[in-house]
N, C-alpha and C positions, 0 to 999 in steps of 0.2 A: 825572422820567421818567413822570409821573403816568400821561400819556395809554396807557400800555398798560395799565393797570389801568380804566383808565373803562368800557371794555364789562362788565365786571362787577360793578360799584358793585352797578346796580339787582338782581343777581342775589343779591349778599351782605347787601342787606339786605331784601330780600323774604325770605331765609333766616332773616334771624334774626327778625323779625316772625312768621314763619309756618313756623319747624322746618325741618330741615334735615336732609339724608343718612337716607336712608328706611330704607337699608341698613345702617346705621351699626350697633354694637352698645350705642352711648352714644345712645339716642335722646332727639331735641329736642323740649319741651317750649313750646307756645306762650310767648315772654317778654312778662313782663308790662310795663306801659307803663315803669316806674323803668329796665328795663331795654333799651327802645329809646332813652330820652334817655338813659341812659349810654353807649350807640353813637354817637349823634350828637355827644354833648361830643368825641369824637375823629375823628370823618368828616367835620365840618365846618371844624374849622379845618385840617386834611390837603387838605379840597377847595378851600380860600381860599391855599394855598398858606403857612400858617403849620405849616408841618412841626416845627418846636420846640415848640409850643405844642399840636400832635399829640403826639409825642413823651411831654411828662413829662404830660400827663393821664391817656394809655395807661399809663404806669407807675404814678401815683398808684393809678387804678383797678385795675390788674392788681394791686398789693399791699395794697391795703385794702378792696377790696370781695367779697362773694360773690357769684357769677353762675354760672350754666351754662356748662357745655364749651361748647359753640355761640358764645353770647356772646363769649366771651372769647378764641377761635378767630378771632372776625372784629377784634375791639380789637386781638392780638396780628398779624393781617393788617393793619390798620392802621398802626400802630406800624413795621413792618418796610416798609411803601411810603413813610413819610415818612423812615425815615432814607436809603432810598437816593435819596429826590430832594432830602436835604438834602447829597447828593456822600457823606455817610458809608458808603461800599462795605463796606469791612471789617466796620461793626459790622452792617451789615442783611447780608454774606454769614452771620455767625456765628448772628445770631437766624433767618435764614433755617433755616438747622440745627435750633435750638432749634423752630420754628415746624414743620417737618416732622415731629420726635420726637413731640410733642405731639399733631398732627395723627393718628399710626400709632397711638401710647396710646389716644389716643378713638376711634380709628375715624372722624373726621371728615375726609375724601379732601380737602374742600375746603382744608382746612390744610394739607395733602403737597403738594396740587397749587399753592397759593400760592409756598410753599419753594421748591419745585423750578424754576418758573417766574423767582423771585426771583433766584436763584443763576446760571439762565440769563441773565438781564439783566445780571449783574454782571460773569460771563464776556465777556458781548459788549462791554463798555465797555473790559473789559482785552484785546482782542483774541483774546480765548481761543473762536473761533469752534466748534471742537470739543467743548470743553467744551459749551458752551451748548447745544449740538444736543445732548448725551448728555443731559442735565437735561432737554431740553423734550422728549426724546420720549420716556423714564420717565412722564413727567407724563403725554404722551397716551395710552400705553398703559394708565393710570389710569383718563381718562376714558373711554375707547373702553369699557374693561372694566367701568364707571359705567351704561355707557349716557347719558353727561353729554354730552348735545349741546353746550350753552352752552360748555362749557369746552375739549369738542374744536378748535370752532371757533375759540376766544381760542388755544391753543397750536400748531394749525395755520398760526394768522398767524403767531406767533411764530417757529418753524421756517423761515416763509419770509422774515421779515426776517434772522434770521441765516446762512441758506443765502444772502441775496443779500449783506448786510454781507461773506462768505467769501466773495466773487467766483464763486458757485458761482450764477451768476444763471439758469440752467435749472432747476436741481433747486429754486429759490427760486420760481420762477412756478411749476412745478407746483404746490408749497405752497397758495402764495397764490390760485391758480384754487380748489381744494378749501376753502378756506379762505370764499373768495365763495359759493361753492356753498352750505353748509351757510348761511352766515351767509341766502341768500336762502328758504334751507329753514324756516330759524326764523322768517321774514319780520321779523326784527329791521332797523329801518332803521341802528340804531347802528353793530351789527357789520356792516352793508353797506358802510356811511360808513369804516369806520375798515379793511376790506380793501380798498377802492377808493383808500383813501389809503396805503396798504403795495404794492398793484399799481401804483401812479405811482413810489412810490419804487424799484422793481423794474425800470421800465420807464428809470427815469432813469439809475439807474445803470449800465445797458448804454448811457448815451449817446443812447437814442432820445428824443430830446424832443421830437419832432414827433409820435410816437405818445405819449407822456407826457402832452401835451398834449389830443388827441383822444381819448384813452379817460378823461381827466378831464372834459372837455365833455359827453359823453353822460350826465352823471350830474349835470350843472349843477343840474336843477332841483330834484333831491333835496338839494343841499346847501345850497340856497339857503332853505331851508326845517329845515335842520339847526341845535341847538344850537350855542353861539358856538364851542365845541372844536370840534366837527367841519366846522366852514365854517374856521376858521384852519387844520386837516390838510386840508382838501381845498385851501386858493388857497396854502399852503407850496410844493409841489412844482408847482404852476403857475408860481410867482415863478420859483425856479429855472431852471425848463425857461426861460422866455422871458430870463432872465439869462442863460443859458450861448448862447441863439440870438443874444445880443446884442440883442433887442429891449427896449430900455431903457425906451420908453413904456410897449408892454405892462405890464412887471413893475412901474413906477411904479403903473397903475392898479390891479393886484391888490395890491401893498402898503397903497395906501389904502385899500383895502377891508377889507384884513385888519388896519389899525391903528386903523380904526373900529370894528372886533369887538373887538378887545383891549382898546380903554379901556374896557370894559365889564366888567374884572375890574380889580382893586387891583395897582401897581406892584408888589408883591411875587409877586402871581402869575407864575409860570412861562410862563403864553400868552403875557401882556405881555410878558415878556423877550426870548422867543423870535423875537416881533415886530420888538422894537427891534433885533436882531441883524438881521434881513432888510433893516433900514433902514442899516444900516450896511455890510453885504456891498453893495446900492447904490451908497453914497456913494463906497464905495472904486471900484466900476465907473464912477460919473462923475467920479473923480480928485477927487471932496471928504474930501480926507484929514484935514481938521483934524477934520470932521465926525462920519465916520466914530471917530476917536480918542476926542473927547466921549463918543461914545456908549458905548464900550468904558469908560471911566472912570463914565460914570453905571452901567454894569450893576455894576461893582466895588464900587460904593457902594450900591447892595443889598444886594450880600454875598450872592446867592443860588446862590454855586456856578457850575457848569462849565454846568447844564443837561444834560446825560447827554452831555457834550461831552467827549473826553479835554483835559486841562489843559496838554498840550504844546500841542495844535491851536490852541486860544485864545490862549496866548503868542507862538506862531509865527505868529499874524494881528495881532496887536499889534505885533509887530516887523516887519510886512512893512509897516504904515502908518506906523510913527515913520521907518523908512526913506526911504518915500514922500514926507514931511516936511521930509527933512533930516536928523532928527535920528539921525545916523548911532551916536553912541555909545551913545544910551537904546536904539536898533535892536539893537546889536551883545548887548551886555547883559540885553534880552528873550530874545533869542537864544539866547545860551549858559544863559538858567534851563531856555529849554525844552527844550533839547538834554539838562542835566541831569536835568530831571525825565522826560526819554525815556528818558534812561541808566538813571534811577533803576526805571522802569517796566521795562525790559529785565532790567534786573539781578535785581528781585524775581522775575522770572518766570523766569530763569534759575537764581537759586536755588532757585525751588520746582520747575521742571524738573529740577534736581539731586536736590533731596528727593525726589520721585517715581522718579527712576531708581535714588536709594539703597535707599528702600523695595523697588524691582522687586527690585535687586542682592539685596537682606538676603531678599527672599523668592525668589527664586531659589534663593539658597543656601542656605535650608532645606530649600527642593524637592530639592536636589541630594543633603543629608546625609539626608535621609529615606527617597532612592530607593537612597541608599549602604547604609544603616542594614537597608532592607528587602532588597537584594541579599545583604548579608551574612547575614541570616538566613535567608534561603533554603539561600544555599551552607550553616551551620552543618546547616540542618535534611536537605540533602543528606549532607555528612557524617557527620552522625548515624545518617542509614538506612544507609549505605553499612556505618558501622561496626558498627551492629546484624544487616546482614544476613550480614557478614563474621563475627561472631560466631556469628551462629545457624548459618552453615555448618561454623563450626570446632566446635563443640558436637555438631551432627548428625553431621560424621566421625569424633569425637571417640566417641560412643556406637557410630557403625556400626563399627569399628574392634576397639573392646572389646568388642562383642558378637559381631563374628566373631572375636577373640581368646580369647573363651570358647568357643566353639561349635567352635574350634580344639582347646582344652585338653581341652574335655568329648570330644571325636573321640580324642582322641589316651589321654584315659584308658581309653574305651572300649576301643581298641585293646589299650592296654595289658592290660586284665581278659579279653577274648579271648584273647589271646596266654596270660595265664596260665592259662586254662583249657583252650587248647589243649595247653600244656605238662602239665598236669597231668591230662588225657586220655591224651598219649603214654605217660606215665609209668606210667599205667595199662595202657597198652598193651604196653608192655614187659614191664611187672611179669605180663599175663596171655600173653605170647609167652614170656619165658625161662622165668619159675616153673611156672605153673601149665601149660602147655601141657608144656612139657620135662619134667613130674614124670610128669602123664597117660602119655605117649610113654614113656617109660622104665617106668613101671608096666605098660603093654602087654604089654612084651617082657620082664617080672621075673615077669608074676603064675603063667603054666606053672610056673615053679620056686619059687613062695612058697607058704607055708602059709596055708590058712585064715586062721588068724588073723592072719599078717603081712599078709597083703590086707587085709582088715576096718582092721587100725589105718594103714594107708598112704593108705586111701580117706578116713578120717575126717579125716586129717591134712592131704589135698587139700583134703577140703571145707570146714574149720576156716579156711585160709588163703583160700579163697573166701568164704568170710562176712567174714574180715578184711577183705579189696579192697572188699566189697561195702560196709560197715559205714563205711569211709573216705570214698567216694563220696556214701553218703547213707544216714545210718544208720536203719532201718524205723520206731525209735519217735518221728523226728522231729515228726510231726502232733500227736502226745498228750505230749511229756515238754518239759520247758520247757532252757532251751542247760545251767544248772547240772546237771539230770540228766543231759543228753546230752554234757556235758564227762566226770561223774563217769565213763561207763559209758565214755567214749573213755578214758580214764587208766588205768582197769583192764583194759582190753583189751590196751591199752599195755604195761605194766607184766605182764601176763600172758605176752606173746609177746616181750618184752625185757628181759634183763638189766639192761641201762645204756643210755640212763640212766634215770634215775628220774625220772615223773611225779611233781610234789605239788601238788594243787590247795584253794584255801582261798576261802571267801566270809565277807569282813571286811568290807562296809558296809549299809548296810540298805536299797540298791536292790532293787524287788522286779521281777524277769528274767521274770516270768510277762505284765508290759506289754510283754515284746518280739513284735514280729511276725514270723512265720513269716519275709521274707526276710530279717529283722535278724538272728535265729539262724541263719540259715545262713552269711550271710555271715561272721558273728562264728564259728561253727564251723571254717569253710575258714581262716578265717586263725589259727586254732589249729594246725589242722590242717598249713597252709604251714609255718608255725614250727616245730615238733616237727619235721617232714620237711628242712627247712634245718638245723636244729640236728644230724640225724643226720648230713647230708650234708657237712658244711660246718663243723663244730666237735667240740672232743673234750669233748662237756659230759659230765659224770657224772649234772645232777642241773637237772630243766626244771621251775619255777615257775609255776603258772598264777595268779593274785590274782584273784577278783570283788572291785569296788567300787565305791563311789558312794552317793549319797543318791537327790538331785533329777535327777539326772543319772548313767548309770554309768560306770565306769572299767574295762575288764581291761587285764591288766599279764601279761608272759610274757618270764621271766629264762631263761638258761642259763648255766654258768659257763663253756663252752669257747671263747669267742669268740676268735678268730684275726686278725682283720683288723682295720684303723684304723676308728675313731670315722667320721671323713669318709664312706669305702667302704661301710660297712654303712648311712649315714643315705640315699647316692645310690645303692646297687646294685640291681641290674633288680627281683631279689626282694622288695624293701622297697619298691620302686615297685609294683609289681603288687599287696603286701597294702596299698598306701596307697593307691592306686586302690579295691579293693574297700570299706577304709574311707569313704571318700570317697561311694561310692555309697549307702550308707544313712547321710550325714549325721554324721560322725565323722573326728575329727583322728587321724592315726597320728603317731608319735616313735620313735626308733630311738635307741638310745645304745648306748656301749659305756665301760665305766669297771672298771679293775683285773682287765681278763680278763670281763666280766660283761655280758652283752647281755643288755638290755633295752627289749622292744618294750610301747610303753602305746598304748592304742586310747580315746578318749576320747569321749562324745557332745557333741557342740555347743551 
């Protein structure tokens, strides 16, 4: 398949001599004469059809010699061409991947392009035209991006061939017209000849043999001056067209001209072998089957492979020839071998397709798993978000109801406090009305019958009662005296006006009662007053003890020995709740207890 690479050999050699790929990050310097000689050591045997020698020399040079990246790339290209022309397609395919990788690493795009086109050629030989087109298309994009018109023209032609071989003749025709226009734009005779030959192949594929002959004849003068390789490329589709039209005489004339040109090549050269196989086709059309089979044996002896053709196609042609010779058993054996090779090729393709499907299935499975995990992740995020929102809502509701409960409790305490004040005012009002007012009314009627001394005494008693009530409401000394002094005065006045119970007050701690605010002193004073009044009303006390205590925090205890109710009733009674509310207003705790008939009320600072 050397003919596919001939249009670029001149370009490759020129690049080797004068540097390549100006956009590459590995800038090439002008190679030395030694590097040029090294390249020709591989190129010459490859061009002459000695592909084994070309591969051996390339391997030796690549393993043992120091060279520039550019020279290494072009020797690798020649090695890949040789492998493909030897029929070692699998080795050529693998080495094409190596060539592509090297080209990408060194920035030498010619190596990448050669690797892609080599893979495209192998795909074409295997009948995988879509894969070939894919590789050619990738290579074409690189060539267009590099503005490399030589490669653009060559790859456009390869695409035309791939579309034609895939029976997509219209698309193939469009690409070959583009390739021919590019060749004319470059003014490259070799490229024009190559494109004309491909155009002829496209027309022949469509079985439009008359137009094929007409198209080729229009370039006859150009091909007559062309190198031998291109003249054979020109004559081959002409021969096939005349043969298909049963113009055997004209086909013989064309073939004779081609044989004269092929004799310029050694018998190992693929161009000579191609012309020999054309002669075999003519013999078959002339029913000269023995001569045809002799050519097949001659080609097999040379051992040049299938010359770019499928092995099973060659075997089928031999089988047909043997059948025509009456050698049916050999023909049957050859045909079995052909179909076996075809089955092997199909099985290999089937295995490859199954492998590709397996890879795609694994990839799809992984994608589905990734999507599933992604969905699970988002579901977890949604669930966590909802839980956080619900938790926040619950916390908010808890805080709200707790705050509302506190406000309600505070309101109840306030109402209890106010209720206590109202009760206290009611008591004062009753005493003023029933006691003071009654005494004054009685005094009004008794004065005319009383002596001056008796009148004075009665007025003084009423005044003392008024002063006592006033003192109970708010002692006049409140603004200037401490709680201790006020309680001592209260105790003195109480003991003076009441024979029982007696009040005893003691200060047993180190707390400085001067630290109390007026509000705190007032509420504590009222608590003592209420406690004493409650003892008078609800207990048969004979003694009331008031104890002042505390160190850093104060403690006030009130005891009486006349408790009648149980401890439960004492702790939850209305009077106790009122006193507790007063205590909480100034930040104190109040507790009540009853043991052995002794009622104890304790007020402690929090």
